[in-house]
C-alpha positions as MATLAB code, in Angstrom:
seq = 'MRRIFRFLKAYWNYLLYGDQVTFDEYVRRLTICRDCDCIDIEKYQCKKCGCFMDKKCKMNTEHCVDEKW';
ca = [
      46.741   67.586   84.546;
      47.982   68.776   81.166;
      44.422   69.120   79.932;
      43.522   71.363   82.867;
      46.551   73.554   82.195;
      45.651   73.867   78.502;
      42.068   74.774   79.399;
      43.159   77.443   81.875;
      45.586   78.902   79.344;
      42.922   78.946   76.624;
      40.354   80.484   78.948;
      42.832   83.128   80.128;
      43.654   84.082   76.508;
      39.939   84.231   75.748;
      39.271   86.524   78.709;
      42.133   88.851   77.820;
      42.024   88.966   74.037;
      39.055   87.009   72.811;
      35.474   87.262   71.842;
      32.829   84.852   70.666;
      32.764   84.001   66.997;
      29.690   84.703   64.917;
      26.939   82.105   64.876;
      27.741   81.164   61.261;
      31.419   80.629   62.115;
      30.437   78.585   65.184;
      28.224   76.308   63.084;
      30.957   75.977   60.441;
      33.513   74.927   63.068;
      31.131   72.444   64.694;
      30.318   70.923   61.309;
      34.009   70.401   60.592;
      34.480   68.819   64.027;
      31.435   66.605   63.659;
      32.755   65.188   60.392;
      36.241   64.576   61.819;
      37.201   61.047   62.853;
      38.970   62.363   65.977;
      35.759   63.385   67.731;
      33.902   61.446   70.395;
      30.325   62.221   69.371;
      28.769   61.178   72.700;
      30.830   63.692   74.695;
      31.553   66.020   71.747;
      35.190   65.875   72.824;
      38.262   65.842   70.600;
      40.362   62.717   71.047;
      43.574   64.549   70.105;
      43.461   67.623   72.330;
      40.794   66.558   74.833;
      38.794   69.763   74.447;
      35.025   69.894   74.499;
      34.311   71.208   71.041;
      30.996   72.900   71.776;
      32.954   75.247   74.064;
      36.168   75.575   72.065;
      34.408   76.415   68.804;
      32.913   79.546   70.377;
      36.287   81.104   71.208;
      37.963   83.140   68.484;
      41.335   82.701   70.208;
      41.250   78.916   69.750;
      41.952   76.744   66.716;
      41.839   73.114   65.670;
      44.956   71.067   66.477;
      44.782   69.623   62.944;
      44.453   73.169   61.565;
      41.080   72.433   59.978;
      39.698   75.746   61.235;
];
């Protein structure tokens, strides 16, 4: 339930204030996530926050929970 609430909050912030990051920034963020040991590569989901990183990395209003990007 907490994960759904966090997603809705993140999506709401994105709709109100956000935009997509540039392609280069998106690739940079995904590369950092891919090399992290907290990622489930099969689902491309962070084990700490539960977010799907291919979606989260596109939003300029979002950030890594470990503050890596």
